DSSP file (Angstrom, degrees, kcal/mol; ACC not computed):
  #  RESIDUE AA STRUCTURE BP1 BP2  ACC     N-H-->O    O-->H-N    N-H-->O    O-->H-N    TCO  KAPPA ALPHA  PHI   PSI    X-CA   Y-CA   Z-CA
    1    1 A M              0   0    0      0, 0.0     2,-0.1     0, 0.0     0, 0.0   0.000 360.0 360.0 360.0 117.8   93.5   80.4   82.4
    2    2 A G     >  -     0   0    0      1,-0.1     4,-1.5     4,-0.0     3,-0.3  -0.417 360.0-112.3 -86.8 165.3   93.1   77.7   84.9
    3    3 A I  H  > S+     0   0    0      1,-0.2     4,-2.3     2,-0.2     5,-0.2   0.812 115.9  60.5 -66.1 -30.2   93.3   78.1   88.6
    4    4 A N  H  > S+     0   0    0      1,-0.2     4,-2.0     2,-0.2    -1,-0.2   0.876 102.7  50.9 -66.1 -36.6   96.5   76.1   88.7
    5    5 A R  H  > S+     0   0    0     -3,-0.3     4,-1.6     2,-0.2    -1,-0.2   0.893 111.0  47.9 -68.4 -38.4   98.3   78.6   86.4
    6    6 A I  H  X S+     0   0    0     -4,-1.5     4,-1.8     2,-0.2    -2,-0.2   0.904 111.1  50.8 -68.6 -39.8   97.2   81.5   88.7
    7    7 A L  H  X S+     0   0    0     -4,-2.3     4,-1.4     1,-0.2    -2,-0.2   0.874 108.6  52.1 -64.6 -35.8   98.4   79.7   91.8
    8    8 A S  H  X S+     0   0    0     -4,-2.0     4,-1.7     1,-0.2    -1,-0.2   0.845 107.1  53.0 -69.0 -31.6  101.8   79.0   90.1
    9    9 A T  H  X S+     0   0    0     -4,-1.6     4,-2.4     1,-0.2    -1,-0.2   0.853 105.2  54.7 -70.6 -31.8  102.1   82.7   89.4
   10   10 A W  H  X S+     0   0    0     -4,-1.8     4,-2.1     2,-0.2    -1,-0.2   0.842 104.9  53.8 -68.6 -30.4  101.5   83.5   93.0
   11   11 A K  H  X S+     0   0    0     -4,-1.4     4,-1.6     2,-0.2    -1,-0.2   0.911 109.3  47.9 -65.0 -41.2  104.3   81.1   93.9
   12   12 A C  H  X S+     0   0    0     -4,-1.7     4,-2.5     1,-0.2    -2,-0.2   0.889 109.9  53.0 -65.4 -38.2  106.5   83.2   91.5
   13   13 A F  H  < S+     0   0    0     -4,-2.4    -1,-0.2     1,-0.2    -2,-0.2   0.883 107.3  52.3 -62.9 -37.8  105.3   86.3   93.2
   14   14 A G  H  < S+     0   0    0     -4,-2.1    -1,-0.2     1,-0.2    -2,-0.2   0.839 111.9  45.6 -66.7 -33.4  106.3   84.9   96.5
   15   15 A K  H  < S+     0   0    0     -4,-1.6    -2,-0.2     1,-0.2    -1,-0.2   0.896 135.6   6.2 -76.0 -41.0  109.8   84.2   95.3
   16   16 A N     X  +     0   0    0     -4,-2.5     4,-1.8    -5,-0.1    -1,-0.2  -0.667  61.5 172.1-146.7  84.3  110.3   87.5   93.6
   17   17 A P  H  > S+     0   0    0      0, 0.0     4,-2.3     0, 0.0     5,-0.2   0.808  81.3  58.9 -67.8 -27.9  107.6   90.2   94.1
   18   18 A A  H  > S+     0   0    0      2,-0.2     4,-2.2     1,-0.2     5,-0.1   0.912 106.9  47.0 -66.7 -40.6  109.7   92.9   92.4
   19   19 A L  H  > S+     0   0    0      2,-0.2     4,-2.3    -3,-0.2    -1,-0.2   0.917 112.3  49.6 -65.5 -43.2  109.9   90.9   89.2
   20   20 A A  H  X S+     0   0    0     -4,-1.8     4,-2.1     1,-0.2    -2,-0.2   0.889 112.2  47.7 -64.3 -39.3  106.2   90.1   89.2
   21   21 A T  H  X S+     0   0    0     -4,-2.3     4,-2.5     2,-0.2    -1,-0.2   0.886 110.7  51.7 -68.4 -38.2  105.3   93.8   89.8
   22   22 A R  H  X S+     0   0    0     -4,-2.2     4,-2.2     2,-0.2    -2,-0.2   0.889 109.8  49.4 -64.9 -38.9  107.7   94.8   87.0
   23   23 A V  H  X S+     0   0    0     -4,-2.3     4,-2.8     2,-0.2     5,-0.2   0.912 110.8  50.8 -64.9 -42.2  106.1   92.4   84.6
   24   24 A L  H  X S+     0   0    0     -4,-2.1     4,-2.2     1,-0.2     5,-0.2   0.931 112.2  45.7 -61.2 -46.7  102.6   93.7   85.6
   25   25 A I  H  X S+     0   0    0     -4,-2.5     4,-2.1     1,-0.2    -1,-0.2   0.897 115.1  47.4 -65.6 -40.2  103.6   97.3   85.0
   26   26 A T  H  X S+     0   0    0     -4,-2.2     4,-1.5     2,-0.2    -2,-0.2   0.916 113.0  47.3 -68.4 -42.9  105.3   96.5   81.7
   27   27 A M  H  < S+     0   0    0     -4,-2.8    -2,-0.2     1,-0.2    -1,-0.2   0.858 116.3  44.9 -68.3 -33.9  102.4   94.4   80.4
   28   28 A A  H  < S+     0   0    0     -4,-2.2     4,-0.4    -5,-0.2    -1,-0.2   0.841 118.8  42.2 -76.4 -32.9   99.9   97.1   81.4
   29   29 A G  H  X S+     0   0    0     -4,-2.1     4,-3.1    -5,-0.2     6,-0.3   0.594  91.5  84.9 -90.8 -10.9  102.0   99.9   80.0
   30   30 A A  H  X>S+     0   0    0     -4,-1.5     5,-1.1     1,-0.2     4,-1.1   0.904  92.3  45.0 -62.3 -44.2  103.1   98.3   76.7
   31   31 A P  H  45S+     0   0    0      0, 0.0    -1,-0.2     0, 0.0    -2,-0.1   0.870 118.4  44.4 -67.7 -32.4  100.0   99.2   74.7
   32   32 A V  H  45S+     0   0    0     -4,-0.4    -2,-0.2     1,-0.2    -3,-0.1   0.926 121.4  36.3 -75.9 -45.2  100.0  102.8   76.0
   33   33 A L  H  <5S-     0   0    0     -4,-3.1    -1,-0.2     1,-0.0    -3,-0.2   0.507 101.0-130.7 -86.4  -4.1  103.7  103.4   75.6
   34   34 A Q  T  <5 +     0   0    0     -4,-1.1    -4,-0.1    -5,-0.3     2,-0.1   0.884  50.6 162.8  52.4  43.1  103.9  101.4   72.4
   35   35 A A      < -     0   0    0     -5,-1.1    -1,-0.1    -6,-0.3     3,-0.1  -0.272  48.3-103.3 -82.4 173.9  106.9   99.6   73.9
   36   36 A N    >>  -     0   0    0      1,-0.2     4,-1.2    -3,-0.1     3,-0.5  -0.831  33.3-178.2-101.8  96.1  108.3   96.3   72.6
   37   37 A P  H 3> S+     0   0    0      0, 0.0     4,-2.3     0, 0.0     5,-0.2   0.747  78.2  66.7 -68.6 -21.0  107.1   93.6   75.0
   38   38 A V  H 3> S+     0   0    0      1,-0.2     4,-2.1     2,-0.2     5,-0.2   0.913 100.0  49.4 -65.7 -41.0  109.0   91.0   73.1
   39   39 A Q  H <> S+     0   0    0     -3,-0.5     4,-1.9     1,-0.2    -1,-0.2   0.885 110.8  50.5 -63.7 -37.8  112.3   92.5   74.1
   40   40 A Y  H  X S+     0   0    0     -4,-1.2     4,-2.1     2,-0.2    -2,-0.2   0.891 108.3  51.8 -68.0 -38.5  111.2   92.6   77.7
   41   41 A V  H  X S+     0   0    0     -4,-2.3     4,-2.3     1,-0.2    -2,-0.2   0.893 108.3  52.0 -64.2 -39.1  110.2   89.0   77.6
   42   42 A L  H  X S+     0   0    0     -4,-2.1     4,-1.8     1,-0.2    -1,-0.2   0.891 108.3  51.2 -64.1 -38.3  113.7   88.1   76.2
   43   43 A D  H  X S+     0   0    0     -4,-1.9     4,-1.4     2,-0.2    -2,-0.2   0.886 109.2  51.0 -64.2 -38.0  115.2   90.0   79.1
   44   44 A L  H  <>S+     0   0    0     -4,-2.1     5,-2.5     1,-0.2     4,-0.3   0.894 107.9  51.8 -65.7 -39.7  113.1   88.0   81.5
   45   45 A E  H ><5S+     0   0    0     -4,-2.3     3,-1.0     1,-0.2    -1,-0.2   0.861 106.8  54.1 -65.8 -34.0  114.2   84.8   80.0
   46   46 A K  H 3<5S+     0   0    0     -4,-1.8    -1,-0.2     1,-0.2    -2,-0.2   0.851 106.3  52.4 -65.9 -33.8  117.8   85.8   80.3
   47   47 A S  T 3<5S-     0   0    0     -4,-1.4    -1,-0.2     2,-0.1    -2,-0.2   0.434 128.1 -96.9 -85.2   2.3  117.2   86.4   84.0
   48   48 A G  T < 5S+     0   0    0     -3,-1.0     2,-0.7    -4,-0.3    -3,-0.2   0.500  80.9 130.5 104.2   4.0  115.7   82.9   84.5
   49   49 A Y      < +     0   0    0     -5,-2.5    -1,-0.3    -6,-0.1    -2,-0.1  -0.830  17.6 162.7 -95.6 117.7  112.0   83.5   84.3
   50   50 A L        +     0   0    0     -2,-0.7    -1,-0.1    -3,-0.1    -5,-0.1   0.219  37.6 107.6-118.5  13.0  110.4   81.1   81.8
   51   51 A E  S    S-     0   0    0      1,-0.1     2,-0.5     2,-0.0     3,-0.1  -0.215  85.1 -76.6 -83.3 178.3  106.7   81.3   82.8
   52   52 A D     >  -     0   0    0      1,-0.2     4,-1.9   -47,-0.1     5,-0.1  -0.672  38.0-155.5 -77.1 120.4  103.9   82.9   80.9
   53   53 A T  H  > S+     0   0    0     -2,-0.5     4,-2.3     1,-0.2    -1,-0.2   0.855  90.4  53.9 -70.8 -34.3  104.2   86.7   81.4
   54   54 A Q  H  > S+     0   0    0      2,-0.2     4,-2.2     1,-0.2    -1,-0.2   0.914 110.1  47.1 -67.0 -40.7  100.5   87.5   80.7
   55   55 A T  H  > S+     0   0    0      2,-0.2     4,-2.7     1,-0.2    -1,-0.2   0.886 111.4  52.0 -66.1 -38.1   99.4   85.0   83.3
   56   56 A L  H  X S+     0   0    0     -4,-1.9     4,-2.3     2,-0.2    -2,-0.2   0.903 109.7  49.3 -64.0 -40.6  101.9   86.4   85.8
   57   57 A A  H  X S+     0   0    0     -4,-2.3     4,-2.3     2,-0.2    -2,-0.2   0.913 113.4  45.8 -65.3 -42.4  100.6   89.9   85.2
   58   58 A V  H  X S+     0   0    0     -4,-2.2     4,-2.4     2,-0.2    -2,-0.2   0.917 113.8  48.9 -67.1 -43.2   97.0   88.8   85.7
   59   59 A G  H  X S+     0   0    0     -4,-2.7     4,-2.2     2,-0.2    -2,-0.2   0.887 112.3  48.4 -64.0 -38.8   97.9   86.8   88.8
   60   60 A T  H  X S+     0   0    0     -4,-2.3     4,-2.6     2,-0.2    -2,-0.2   0.910 111.5  49.4 -67.8 -42.0   99.8   89.7   90.3
   61   61 A A  H  X S+     0   0    0     -4,-2.3     4,-2.3     1,-0.2    -2,-0.2   0.897 111.9  49.4 -63.0 -39.6   97.0   92.2   89.5
   62   62 A L  H  X S+     0   0    0     -4,-2.4     4,-2.1     2,-0.2    -2,-0.2   0.907 110.9  49.5 -64.6 -41.9   94.5   89.8   91.2
   63   63 A L  H  X S+     0   0    0     -4,-2.2     4,-2.3     1,-0.2    -2,-0.2   0.917 112.2  47.4 -64.4 -43.8   96.7   89.5   94.2
   64   64 A Y  H  X S+     0   0    0     -4,-2.6     4,-2.4     1,-0.2    -1,-0.2   0.882 111.5  50.8 -65.6 -37.8   97.1   93.2   94.6
   65   65 A S  H  X S+     0   0    0     -4,-2.3     4,-2.2     2,-0.2    -1,-0.2   0.882 110.9  48.5 -69.5 -36.2   93.4   93.8   94.2
   66   66 A V  H  X S+     0   0    0     -4,-2.1     4,-2.3     2,-0.2    -2,-0.2   0.922 112.5  48.6 -66.6 -43.2   92.6   91.2   96.8
   67   67 A A  H  X S+     0   0    0     -4,-2.3     4,-2.2     1,-0.2    -2,-0.2   0.907 112.4  48.4 -63.6 -41.4   95.1   92.7   99.2
   68   68 A F  H  X S+     0   0    0     -4,-2.4     4,-2.6     2,-0.2     5,-0.2   0.908 111.3  50.4 -65.0 -41.7   93.7   96.2   98.6
   69   69 A S  H  X S+     0   0    0     -4,-2.2     4,-2.4     2,-0.2    -2,-0.2   0.894 111.0  48.6 -64.1 -39.8   90.1   95.1   99.2
   70   70 A V  H  X S+     0   0    0     -4,-2.3     4,-2.4     2,-0.2    -1,-0.2   0.925 113.2  46.8 -66.4 -44.4   91.0   93.4  102.4
   71   71 A M  H  X S+     0   0    0     -4,-2.2     4,-2.3     2,-0.2    -2,-0.2   0.913 113.7  48.1 -65.1 -41.8   92.9   96.4  103.7
   72   72 A Y  H  X S+     0   0    0     -4,-2.6     4,-2.6     2,-0.2    -2,-0.2   0.915 112.0  49.5 -64.7 -42.4   90.1   98.8  102.7
   73   73 A S  H  X S+     0   0    0     -4,-2.4     4,-2.7    -5,-0.2     5,-0.2   0.898 109.9  51.5 -63.6 -40.3   87.5   96.5  104.3
   74   74 A L  H  X S+     0   0    0     -4,-2.4     4,-1.6     2,-0.2    -2,-0.2   0.931 113.1  44.2 -62.3 -45.8   89.5   96.3  107.5
   75   75 A L  H  < S+     0   0    0     -4,-2.3     4,-0.4     1,-0.2    -2,-0.2   0.895 114.9  49.7 -65.4 -39.2   89.8  100.1  107.7
   76   76 A Y  H >< S+     0   0    0     -4,-2.6     3,-0.6     1,-0.2     4,-0.3   0.911 113.6  44.3 -66.0 -43.0   86.1  100.5  106.8
   77   77 A L  H 3< S+     0   0    0     -4,-2.7    -1,-0.2     1,-0.2    -2,-0.2   0.754 119.1  41.4 -76.7 -23.9   84.8   98.1  109.4
   78   78 A T  T 3X>S+     0   0    0     -4,-1.6     4,-2.3    -5,-0.2     5,-0.9   0.297  83.7 101.7-105.2   9.9   87.1   99.3  112.2
   79   79 A Y  H <>5S+     0   0    0     -3,-0.6     4,-0.8    -4,-0.4    -1,-0.1   0.926  86.9  40.2 -62.2 -46.4   86.7  103.1  111.6
   80   80 A G  H  45S+     0   0    0     -4,-0.3    -1,-0.2    -3,-0.2    -2,-0.1   0.716 120.2  45.4 -76.2 -19.6   84.2  103.7  114.4
   81   81 A V  H  45S+     0   0    0     -3,-0.2    -2,-0.2    -4,-0.1    -1,-0.1   0.923 127.8  14.7 -89.9 -51.2   85.9  101.4  116.9
   82   82 A W  H  <5S+     0   0    0     -4,-2.3     2,-1.0     1,-0.2    -3,-0.2   0.759 112.5  68.7-101.2 -28.3   89.7  102.1  116.7
   83   83 A W     <<       0   0    0     -5,-0.9    -1,-0.2    -4,-0.8    -2,-0.0  -0.742 360.0 360.0-102.7  91.3   90.0  105.4  114.8
   84   84 A F              0   0    0     -2,-1.0    -1,-0.2    -3,-0.1    -4,-0.1   0.448 360.0 360.0 -87.3 360.0   88.7  108.2  117.0
């Protein structure tokens, strides 16, 4: 997975974050729930999404983990200053 593919998935996330989150949840839950990811990919293609779903799931997970880390760091570093 190249950096260009992850950046293109972030563009897709910017256009439709609900779709990217739904792809992430489905790709993460498919092995556990023994669902049929092929049917879900076909549904995505019908709705106009033609990118790689695995790359979109990884890019979305990376984006969420970076956002969570930044928010946690902000709260951690400002705890003694702003939160009395």
